[in-house]
C-alpha positions in Angstrom: 192.1 -47.6 140.4 193.0 -45.1 138.0 194.8 -45.0 134.5 198.2 -45.7 134.1 198.7 -42.4 131.8 197.3 -40.3 134.7 198.8 -42.2 137.2 202.0 -40.8 135.1 201.0 -37.3 135.5 200.5 -37.0 138.4 203.9 -38.7 138.8 205.4 -36.2 136.5 203.1 -33.5 139.6 205.2 -34.4 141.7 208.3 -33.7 140.4 207.5 -30.0 139.8 206.0 -29.8 143.3 209.6 -30.9 144.5 211.2 -28.4 141.7 208.9 -26.0 143.6 210.2 -26.4 146.9 213.7 -25.8 145.9 212.4 -22.4 143.9 211.7 -21.4 146.8 214.6 -22.9 148.7 216.7 -21.0 146.3 214.4 -17.4 146.8 215.1 -18.2 150.2 219.4 -18.8 150.8 219.6 -15.8 148.6 217.2 -13.6 151.1 219.1 -14.6 154.0 222.5 -13.8 151.9 220.8 -9.9 152.3 219.7 -10.0 155.3 216.2 -10.0 154.6 215.1 -12.9 156.8 210.7 -12.0 156.8 211.3 -12.7 153.0 213.6 -16.2 153.7 211.3 -17.2 156.3 208.6 -16.4 153.9 210.5 -18.5 151.0 211.4 -21.9 153.3 207.7 -21.2 154.8 206.5 -22.3 150.7 209.2 -25.1 150.6 207.5 -26.3 153.3 204.0 -26.0 151.5 205.7 -27.6 148.7 206.8 -31.1 149.4 203.7 -31.2 151.5 202.0 -31.1 148.7 203.9 -33.2 146.4 203.5 -35.7 149.3 199.7 -35.2 149.2 200.1 -36.0 145.8 202.8 -39.3 146.2 199.7 -39.9 148.7 197.2 -40.0 146.5 198.9 -42.4 143.7 199.9 -44.9 146.6 196.6 -45.2 147.3 195.4 -45.5 144.2 197.3 -48.3 143.4 200.0 -46.1 141.2 203.3 -47.1 140.2 205.4 -44.2 141.8 208.4 -43.3 140.1 210.3 -40.3 141.2 212.5 -38.3 138.1 215.5 -35.8 138.9 215.0 -31.9 139.9 216.2 -29.5 137.6 218.3 -26.8 139.5 216.9 -23.3 140.4 218.3 -20.0 139.4 220.3 -18.9 141.8 220.8 -15.0 142.4 217.9 -12.6 141.9 217.3 -9.4 140.9 215.9 -7.7 143.9 212.7 -8.5 145.7 210.7 -7.5 143.3 212.1 -10.1 141.0 211.9 -12.8 143.2 207.9 -12.3 143.1 207.7 -11.4 140.1 210.0 -14.8 138.8 207.1 -16.6 141.5 204.1 -15.2 140.4 205.1 -16.8 137.0 206.2 -20.2 138.5 202.9 -20.5 140.1 200.8 -19.7 136.7 203.0 -22.3 135.4 201.5 -25.1 138.1 198.6 -23.3 137.8 198.1 -24.3 134.4 199.8 -27.3 135.2 196.8 -28.4 137.4 194.2 -27.2 135.2 195.7 -29.8 132.1 195.3 -32.6 134.9 191.9 -32.2 135.9 191.0 -32.0 132.0 192.7 -35.3 131.3 190.9 -36.2 134.9 187.9 -34.8 133.2 188.3 -36.7 129.9 189.3 -40.2 131.5 185.9 -39.8 133.2 188.4 -40.5 136.8 186.1 -38.8 139.2 188.1 -39.8 141.7 191.1 -38.1 141.0 189.2 -34.9 139.5 187.7 -34.7 142.6 191.6 -34.7 144.2 192.6 -32.1 141.7 189.9 -29.7 143.0 191.6 -29.2 146.5 195.1 -27.5 144.6 193.1 -25.9 142.0 191.8 -23.5 145.1 195.1 -23.1 146.3 196.1 -22.0 143.1 193.4 -19.2 142.9 194.9 -18.5 147.0 198.6 -19.2 146.0 198.8 -16.2 142.8 196.3 -14.1 144.9 199.3 -13.8 147.6 202.2 -13.4 145.8 199.9 -9.8 143.4 199.1 -8.9 146.4 203.2 -8.7 147.5 203.9 -8.0 144.4 201.7 -4.6 144.1 203.0 -4.0 147.7 206.6 -3.7 146.6 205.4 -1.7 144.3 204.2 0.5 146.3 206.3 0.9 149.2 209.7 0.4 146.6 212.9 -1.8 147.1 215.3 0.1 149.8 215.1 1.1 153.1 211.8 1.6 155.4 208.7 -0.3 152.9 211.2 -2.9 152.3 212.0 -3.4 156.3 208.2 -3.1 156.5 206.8 -5.7 153.7 209.9 -8.1 155.4 208.7 -8.2 158.7 205.1 -8.5 157.4 206.9 -11.1 155.1 208.0 -12.8 158.6 204.9 -12.6 160.0 202.7 -14.4 157.0 205.6 -16.7 156.9 204.9 -17.9 160.4 200.7 -18.0 159.8 201.5 -20.5 156.9 203.7 -23.0 159.2 200.7 -22.9 162.0 198.0 -23.9 158.6 200.8 -26.6 157.4 201.4 -28.0 160.6 197.0 -28.1 161.6 196.7 -29.6 158.0 198.9 -32.4 158.9 197.3 -33.5 162.1 
């Protein structure tokens, strides 16, 4: 069984994961309104991932006999300056999530909560991948630009990545 303090912090992380899902859904909606179907699909796949992350922590709390306490989810932004702006905001957001997970690991180590430390390692590794992926997308956008054929190419590439993300998520759920 985990400490009340750790359970409270993990409940807070569930809320952060729900916010992340809303954040990405908002970007998906904005992208669709700009006729960027691949970008919209990528952000919607991110929404699905974040919901899965929230449920993974929810399940862990439940399995540890901790009380689940859901909080209100803040409203995300709804307008963006372009695709590069969305991905730069995504990178900043993911860095914040990484910091949050690192803080949770620090707490688990301080409390000598080995089970929670082991549980959190999956998220630490996931965050490395998340930041690297977004950095790569930002690099591509800076290389080809946000107009015409370059943006069309990135949009198509993100549609393919969204499909892969969805397949991976459905495989993990089984």
